[in-house]
matplotlib code that plots the C-alpha trace (Angstrom):
import matplotlib.pyplot as plt

x = [124.3, 123.1, 119.9, 119.2, 119.6, 117.4, 114.7, 114.8, 114.5, 111.5, 109.9, 110.4, 108.7, 105.6, 102.5, 102.3, 99.7, 100.4, 98.1, 100.7, 101.6, 97.9, 96.9, 99.6, 98.5, 94.9, 95.8, 97.8, 95.0, 92.5, 95.0, 95.1, 91.3, 91.1, 93.8, 91.9, 88.5, 90.0, 91.6, 88.2, 86.5, 89.1, 88.6, 84.9, 85.7, 86.5, 83.2, 81.1, 78.1, 77.7, 79.2, 77.5, 75.8, 79.1, 80.8, 78.2, 78.2, 82.0, 81.9, 79.4, 81.2, 84.3, 82.7, 83.0, 86.6, 87.6, 86.0, 87.7, 91.1, 90.5, 89.7, 92.8, 95.1, 93.4, 93.9, 97.6, 97.8, 96.0, 98.1, 101.4, 100.6, 98.9, 102.3, 101.7, 105.2, 104.5, 103.5, 106.3, 108.8, 107.4, 107.7, 105.7, 105.9, 108.3, 107.5, 106.1, 103.7, 102.8, 101.8, 100.1, 97.9, 95.3, 95.1, 94.4, 91.7, 89.9, 90.1, 88.9, 85.9, 85.1, 85.3, 83.1, 80.7, 80.3, 79.7, 76.9, 75.6, 75.4, 72.9, 70.8, 70.6, 68.2, 69.0, 69.6, 72.3, 74.2, 76.2, 78.1, 78.4, 79.8, 82.4, 83.4, 83.5, 85.8, 88.1, 88.5, 89.2, 92.1, 93.7, 92.9, 94.6, 97.8, 97.9, 96.9, 99.6, 102.3, 100.6, 100.4, 104.0, 105.2, 103.5, 103.8, 106.7, 105.3, 101.9, 103.3, 105.1, 102.2, 99.2, 100.0, 101.2, 97.8, 97.3, 100.3, 100.3, 103.8, 103.4, 99.8, 100.7, 103.2, 100.5, 97.3, 93.9, 94.5, 91.0, 89.5, 91.4, 90.3, 86.7, 86.9, 88.1, 85.4, 82.7, 83.7, 83.3, 79.9, 78.6, 79.8, 78.1, 74.8, 75.0, 75.8, 72.9, 70.5, 71.9, 72.8, 69.3, 68.9, 71.7, 69.5, 69.1, 71.6, 74.0, 71.4, 69.7, 73.0, 74.4]
y = [59.5, 60.8, 58.7, 60.1, 63.7, 63.0, 61.5, 64.6, 66.9, 64.9, 65.1, 68.8, 69.2, 67.3, 69.3, 69.9, 67.8, 68.5, 71.5, 73.6, 75.7, 75.7, 77.2, 79.8, 80.8, 81.0, 83.2, 85.5, 85.8, 86.7, 89.2, 91.1, 91.2, 92.5, 95.1, 96.5, 96.5, 98.0, 100.8, 101.6, 101.4, 103.8, 106.2, 106.6, 107.6, 111.3, 111.6, 109.4, 111.7, 111.5, 108.1, 106.2, 103.7, 103.0, 102.6, 100.1, 98.3, 97.7, 96.9, 94.1, 93.0, 92.5, 90.0, 86.8, 87.4, 88.2, 85.0, 83.0, 84.4, 83.8, 80.2, 79.7, 81.2, 79.2, 76.1, 76.7, 77.6, 74.4, 72.2, 73.7, 73.5, 70.2, 68.8, 68.2, 67.6, 69.4, 72.6, 72.2, 72.1, 75.3, 77.0, 79.8, 83.5, 85.6, 85.9, 89.5, 88.6, 85.3, 87.2, 89.9, 87.6, 86.8, 90.5, 91.5, 88.8, 89.9, 93.6, 92.9, 91.0, 93.8, 96.5, 94.7, 93.5, 96.9, 98.3, 95.9, 96.7, 100.4, 99.5, 96.8, 98.0, 100.5, 104.2, 104.1, 101.5, 103.2, 105.7, 102.9, 100.9, 103.9, 104.4, 100.7, 101.0, 104.1, 102.9, 99.4, 100.9, 103.0, 99.9, 97.8, 100.3, 100.2, 96.4, 96.0, 98.3, 96.2, 93.0, 94.2, 95.4, 92.2, 90.0, 92.4, 90.7, 87.2, 88.2, 89.9, 86.7, 84.3, 86.1, 86.0, 82.4, 80.8, 83.2, 82.1, 78.7, 77.7, 78.4, 77.3, 73.8, 73.5, 73.4, 71.5, 73.2, 76.5, 76.6, 75.7, 78.5, 81.0, 79.9, 80.2, 83.8, 84.6, 83.0, 85.1, 88.2, 87.1, 86.3, 89.7, 91.5, 89.6, 90.4, 94.1, 94.5, 93.1, 94.8, 98.3, 99.7, 99.3, 101.9, 104.7, 107.5, 105.9, 108.8, 111.5, 109.4, 108.7, 112.2]
z = [103.6, 100.2, 100.5, 104.0, 102.7, 99.8, 102.1, 104.3, 101.2, 100.0, 103.5, 103.6, 100.2, 101.2, 102.2, 105.9, 107.5, 111.1, 111.3, 113.0, 110.0, 108.9, 112.2, 111.9, 108.4, 109.5, 112.4, 110.1, 107.6, 110.4, 111.8, 108.6, 108.3, 111.9, 111.3, 108.3, 110.1, 113.3, 111.2, 109.7, 113.1, 114.5, 111.7, 112.7, 116.4, 115.8, 113.9, 116.1, 116.1, 112.3, 111.8, 114.6, 112.3, 110.5, 113.9, 115.1, 111.7, 111.7, 115.4, 114.9, 111.7, 113.8, 116.2, 114.1, 112.9, 116.5, 117.7, 114.9, 115.9, 119.6, 118.6, 116.5, 119.1, 121.9, 119.9, 119.6, 123.3, 124.3, 122.0, 123.2, 126.9, 126.4, 125.3, 121.6, 120.3, 116.9, 118.7, 121.2, 118.4, 116.9, 120.3, 121.9, 121.2, 123.2, 126.9, 126.7, 123.9, 125.6, 128.8, 126.8, 124.7, 127.3, 128.3, 124.7, 124.4, 127.6, 126.7, 123.2, 124.4, 127.0, 124.4, 122.0, 124.7, 126.2, 122.7, 122.1, 125.6, 124.7, 122.0, 123.6, 127.2, 128.6, 128.7, 132.5, 132.1, 129.2, 131.4, 133.2, 130.0, 128.1, 130.9, 130.6, 126.9, 126.9, 129.7, 128.2, 124.8, 126.2, 127.9, 124.8, 122.5, 124.5, 124.7, 121.1, 119.9, 121.5, 120.3, 116.7, 116.6, 118.2, 115.6, 112.6, 110.9, 111.4, 110.2, 107.1, 106.2, 106.9, 105.6, 101.8, 101.7, 100.9, 98.0, 95.9, 94.0, 95.1, 98.8, 99.2, 98.1, 101.0, 103.6, 103.2, 103.7, 102.0, 100.5, 103.9, 105.6, 103.0, 103.3, 107.1, 106.8, 104.2, 106.4, 109.3, 107.2, 105.8, 109.2, 110.5, 107.6, 108.3, 112.0, 111.3, 108.8, 111.4, 114.5, 113.2, 112.9, 116.7, 117.1, 115.7, 118.2, 120.7, 120.6, 121.3, 124.0, 125.8, 126.1]

ax = plt.figure().add_subplot(projection="3d")
ax.plot(x, y, z, "-o")
ax.set_aspect("equal")
plt.show()
C-alpha cells in the first residue's frame, strides 16, 4: 500500500507530458495578452478622431494573438470531442461558456475583419463595413464580457505558472509557450507597422 502511494506521488511530481496542461497554460497566457491589448484598444474608441492610427495599430497587433488563442482553444475542442481520454478527464468548461465560445470566436473575427475592411476597401464600401464593425462590436462586447468573467479565475491561476521556477517545471514546454506568445506579439507589431500608414485619412473620408 505504501509503495503504491509513493508511486502515485512520484507520478504526480513528474513534468506533465500530455499537453493538456500545457495547452491550458498557453491559452491563459494568450488571454492575458489579449485582455491588455483589448483594454488599450477600448481606450482609443472615445478619441477615435485623434487616435485613429493608434486604434488601427493595436487592432492589427491583436490579429496574431487572437489567431493563436483560437488555435489553442480549437485544439482543446477537437481533442475533447475527438475522444482523447486526457482531455476528457480534464472535462469541458461549464455549459454556458461552452456554448458561448464559438459565438465569441465568430464575433471577434467579424470585428477584426470589418476593421481591416474599413482600411483596405474603397470609400463606397466603407459605409456598410462601418455598420458591420459597430454592430458586431456591440454584440462582441456583451459576449466577451461574459466570456472573460467566466474564465477570469482560471486565467488568473494559469497565466503566471510558466514564470515561476517551481511551477514551470511541473509542465514541459514552458519556454516554447513563452516564445509562442512572444512571436504572436512580434508578428502583430510587424503587421501593424506595415498596415497602419494605410489608415491615414480614413476617418475624414468615411464621415
